N, C-alpha and C positions, 0 to 999 in steps of 0.2 A: 853252384846255384844256391842262393839263400832261401830261407823259408818264405821270404816276401815275393819270390819269383817262381811261381808254379811252372811246371814243365808244360810247355805249349803242346807237346805231342800226346799228352794224356787228357782224358775227359775229366772235367772238374768233379769232385766229390759232392754228394748231396746228402742231407740228413732226412730220414723218414720221420714224419710226425703222424702218429696214428690219428685217424679221423673217422667218426661214425658215418654210416651211410645216409643219415638224415639229420637235419638241424631244424630249428624253428623256421617255418615258411616253406620247408621242403617236405614233400609227401613221404611218409615212412615206407621203407622198402626192405622186406625180408626175403626177397626172391632168391638171394644167393645162399640162404640158410639151408643146409642139407638136413632133412628130417626123415630118418628111416621109417619104414612102415612099422606100426605096432606089432610086437611079437617076432620081429626079424632077428633080434640079437639072441645068441645062444646063452644058456645058463650052465656054467661049468660047476663041477663039484667044488666044495670049499677047500680041498687040498690041492687045487690046481697051482701050477707054477705061474708067477706073475707074467713071465715072458710069453707063456702060451695063450694068454688072453689079452695080448697087447691091443687087439682091435677094439676091445670094449672101452678103451680110453679115448677112442676117436669116434665111436658110434654114438648111439643114444638109445638106452634101454627104455622101452615103452611097453605098456600093457594095455591101456585103454585106446581103442581105435576111434575113428571119427563118429561111429554110430553108438559109442558107449559100451561096446562089448569088450570083455577082458579076454585077450588072446595071447598065445605064445607060451614059451617055457618059463617065463618069469611070473606068470599069473600065480599069486600066492594062495588062491582058492579061499579067500576070506569069507566067512559067513555074513549074512545080511545084517545081523545085529551089530557085529563089529564095524561094518561099513557105516551103519547109521550113527554109531558112536563117533566115528571119525568125521562124518559130515556135520554132526552137531558141534563137535569141538572146533572145527574150522569156522562154522557159522558164528559160534559164540566169540571166537577170537576176532572175527571181523566186526561184529556188533560192538564189542568192547573197544576196539580201535576207533570206530566211528565216534563213539561217545567221548573218548578221551581227547580226540582232536577238537571236538566242539567245545569242551570245557577249557581247553587251552586257548582257543580263540576268544573265550569269554573272560580270560585273564585269571582263571582259577588255578592254572599251573603254568610253569615256565616253558615246558618243552615236552614234545612227544614224538615217537617214531612208530609209524604204522607198518604192518606186515602184509598189506593188501596185495594179493596175487601170489604170495609166498606161503600161505597157510599150510599147504601140504608138506612143505619142507620140514616143519617142526612137528606137526600133529602126527603125520604118518610115522615119522621116526620114533616119536615118543611111544606110540602104540606097538612098534616092533621091538623096542628095547624092554628089558625087565625093569620093574619099578625101582629097584635098588641100584641100577646102573647110574653112574655119575655123568651128568651133562655139563659141558663147558660151552655155554652159548656166546654168541655175539649179538649184535642188534637184530631185531625182528624174529627172535625165536620165542616170543611170549606164548606161542602155541604149545610149547613144551609144558608150561605151567598149567595152561587150560586143560590139556589132555590128561595131565596128572591130577586134575581136579583141585588145584590150589585155589583157595577162595579169591574171587575177583576183588573182594573188598580189601584184602591184604595188598593186592597189586595196586589198587587205587590209592590206598594209604601211602604207599611208597612214592607214587607219582606226585601226590600232594605234599609229601613230607609233613604230614599232620601228626597229631598226638598219637595216632594209632600205627604210625610207621615203625615196623619192627627194626628198621635200620637206623632209626632215630635221626633222620635227616642228613645222614652222612654220605649219601650217594645222589648223583644226578637222577632226575626222573627217568623211569624205565630201566634203570640199572638194578634190576631185581636180584634177590639172593634168597635162597631157601634151602637150608640143610635137610629139612624134612622131605622136600620134593626132589632132593638130589640135583639141585640147580645151582651151580657155582656162580659166584658174584660176577656180573658183567663188568668188563673193564673198558674204559675209554681209550686205553693204550692198545690199539688193535694188534692182534696177533698173539698176545700173551696167553690166551686160552689154549692155544695149540700145545705150547710147551708144558703148561700146567696139566693138560689132559694126558699127555704122554707120561709125565712124571707120576701122576696119580695112578695110571694103569700099571706102570712099572712097580710101584709100591704095592699095588693089589696083587700082582703076580709074585713078588718077592715074599709076601706074607701068606702065600697059598690061599688067597681069597678066591671067590668065584665071580666077583663083580668086574665089569668092564667099564670103560669110559667112552664118551663120544664128544667130539668138539665140532664147532661150526666157525667158519671164517668167511669173510666176503672175498669176492674176486680181487678187489683192490689190495687187500691186506696180504695176499699171497706174495706181494713184493717185499714184505717185511722179513727181517732176518729170523724172527721167531718161527716163521713157517718152515724155513729150511732146517733150522736147528732141530725142530720137533720131528721132521721126517727122518733126519739122520738117526736120532735116538730110537724112534719107533722101528726103523729098519734093523738097526744093529741088535737091539735087545728084544725084538719081536713083541713089542708092547701090545697088550690086548686092548686096542683102542680103535675107534672109527673116526677118521679125519675127513669131515665134510667141508667142501668148498661151495658156498652159495654164489653161483654166478648169475646175478640178477641183471647183468649187462651194464650197470652203472655204479661207480664208487663215488658217492656224492654227485658231483657234476662232471666227473671224468668217466668216459666210457671205458669198458673193460680192456680195450686195446693198450692202454697205458700201463697195464699190469702184465702184458704179454699175451693176452687172450686173442689177439689178432693173428699171431704167428702160429699158434697151436692151441689145443684144448688145455684147460687147467688140470684136468685129470692126468694128462700125459706127464706131468711133473712127478707123479708118484712112481712112474716106471724107472726114472733115473735113480731112484733110491731102492730099487728092487722090491717095490710094494705093488700088490694088485691094485689096479686103478680102473674105476667104473665111471661112466658118464651116463646120467639118468635124466629123464624128463621130470623136472622138479614140479611140474603142474599136474602130474599123474599120481594120485594118491597111492594106487596099487603098486606102481613101479617103485616109488620111494619106500614104501613098506617092504616090498620084496627084497630090494637091494640092501636095505638096512638089516633085515633079518639074516640075509646071507652073510654080511660082514660080521654080524654079532656071533653067528654060529662059528665062523672062522676064528674069531678072537677067543671064544670060549674053548675051542679045541687046541689052544696054544699054537695056532698057526700064524699069529701076528696081526699087524694092523692092515687096514684097507683105506685107500683114498677114494672118496666119492665126490664127483662134481655134480651138483644139482643145477641143471640148466633151467633157469626160470626168468622171471621178469618182475622188476620192481614197479608195480602199477602206479604208485603215488610218489610223492617227493621223498627225498632222503629223510627229512624230518620236518617239523613244523617251521623250521628256520630256512627251508629250501623252497625254491620255486622252479620246478622242472620245466616249465614252459620257456624258460630262458635259455635252455641248452638242448632240448630235444623236441621233436615234432609233436604237436598237440594231439594228434590221433594215433600216436605210436602204440599206446597201451591197447587200443582197440584192434590194431592190426597185428598184434603179437600172435604168431601162428599156432602156438600151443595152448591157447585158450585160458580159461579161468579154472583153478583147481576145484572150487566149490561146484560150479556148474557141471564140470565133467564128472565128478563123483555122483552128483544128483542124477545126471543122465544115465549113468551106469545102473544105479539102483532102480531107476524107472524101467530100464530094459529088462531087469530081473523081475519086474512086477512087485517090487518092494518099496516103491515110492511114487508120489504123484505131485502135481502142482499144488493141490489143496493142502496136503500134508507139509509141503515145503513152506508155503505161506504161513501156515499155523505155527510151525516151528520158529520161523523168523520173528513172528510177533511175540511168541513166548520168550525167546532169548532177548529181544529188545526190552521187554518188560523186566526181565531178570536183571539186565544190566542197569536199567534205570533205578530199580530198587536198591541194588548194591551201591550205586552211585550216590543216592540220597543218604544212605547209611554212612558211607565214607565221608561225604562232605559235611556231615554233622560233626565230625571230629576235626574239621578245619580244612581250609584250602590255602592257596598261596597268599600270604600276607594276612590271612584271617584265622590263623591257628593259635592256640595257646602256646606260649613259649615253652620249649623243652627245658627241663631242669639242667642248669649249666653243669652240675656235677656229673651229668651223664657223659661228658666228654672224656672222662677217665675210664669209663666202662668198656669192656669188650676189646681191649687192646692186648692185655696180658692175661694169661690164666691166673697168675698170682701177681697182684699189683706190687711193683717194686717200691722200696721205702721212700725214694724221692718223690714218687707220685702220690703216695699216701700222705706225705707231708704237704705237698702242693694242694691236694684236695682239701685237707683240713684247714689250710690257710685261707683258701677261697671261701669255704663255708663260714669261717670265723668273720670274714669281711662282709658277709651278707647282712 
């Protein structure tokens, strides 16, 4: 029998094409999503063997219940002042995002990416890490910079690529970089930050340093080779790093099933490499804080890396170049069963008697005014197509520690031609 003549006694093969539960015109349906009760997952010691906590890769660590109470063994017992700082940082991140999308629509910048609905992923992690720990972010972790109090004006300057841009216009908008804030340069080649974070952590350990690293990757980018290379090295050398997977359900316009999320959880991939793997409610500030702190303590105790899947939802488009209404149900973000991270933390503070609607409204107004003020100061240095031209000689800067002779010559020749 030739390849052209299939065996009539056998059923024909078929190819499975992942498909989300809803599309435009179809009502969103999250009824099949299994959401454990808050407080249901056990909290092991940091010296636990990865195989002994296998279930945590398939469950969902939650602290905040539907009434806003913090329950269960993962409750980090964070004081009210710290919670208010976290709420403020998330609200400021959202206010910043809103303004930067508006100015992009006005033609003042070319591109922007919001983190709406994912603010806890970055802010809670930043607050659980030490200030000197090195962060290797992907898209939508601007909350790391906000939580570490990096000036909004510096971030805006980078988006505008104006005369105040510390990166001198060499990066796409939102591809921030700050050595002072321990925020590694964002890369458009997705997945690279994982390998870089593991390598940085290995170097820290090899030099007997005390700092650890943390990296973030999207669900779609887990299909990249860098993800698997990084997990191999992290496992073999017990690198002191935290490897976060932000599962926000959508990789641009492709839902997470195309990266393997339909078959099992993304956290489960860590188990194959002998790494502890935790799956956490990414819209629960306290849960993200607690899990990050647990993984950080493990890394500092020379017990190696931890894989964390942050189960969340990208409430807006992938970027200002994306229209999510073309590939997902219009009401899907409102139907997301794990709610909004800002609203949930505000509700928790309210249940503690440490917050109320009036204070929330006043803070929102204060932060909006702060963003406007910083925006005006940044725009005074220029916007897209309206900025003073950067010095052409700056193209030779910041490439080599000591400029090699051939570039010294080229720079001199260019200056002579001016």
